[in-house]
N, C-alpha and C positions, 0 to 999 in steps of 0.2 A: 424620459430616460428611465429604463428599467434597471433595477438593482438585482444582481444575481445573489441568491441566498448563499451564505457562507456555510460550507459543509466542513465539519471538523475532520482532521486527518484520522486515518485508521491507525491505531497504535498497536504495534506488534511486540510480542514477547519472543524470547529465544526459541520457544517451542513452536512458534508460528513459521519459522524459517525452514526451507527457503521460501521467501515471500513471492506471491504471485497474485495477479489480478486477471479475471474477477476472483474475488474471495468467496468462500462458502456462504457468507451472510448475504450476498447480493441476490436479488430476485432473478429468476431465470430469464425474464423478458429483457433484462439489461445486459445479458451475457455477450461476450465478445471473445475472440481467440485468446487463449491463456498467454500471458506475458510474465516472465520471471523478472523480478525487480532487484537491482543491486543497491543495497543499503549500506555498503561498506565505505562509501565516500560521503561523510556528513550525516549519516543516520536517517536519511529520508530519500524517497523516490516518488516520482509521479508516473502514473500509468499513461502511456502514449495514446491509448484508445479512448479512455473515458475521463481522464484527468484526475482520478482519485489519488489523493496524496497519502502515502504510507510513511510512518515514522517509527523508530524504535522507542520503546518505553524507556524512561529514564533508568539508568543502571544496567540496561541490557548489554551483555558482552557478546560480541561476535567471535566465534571460534574459527581459527584458520584450519583448512583441511590439509 
């Protein structure tokens, strides 16, 4: 039985919004089509392509448009 390594979520600040994946820190080889993530429901989202989890940093306030 293999154990998948646990990758910590990517923590985002208000200045990182709108959130999207792949993020600028990801290597080019792991690139996929850009997906915008909705963090307004619960403060976290998972990329449907690569499974990367994104969360809002504690205290981050989302501003409505």
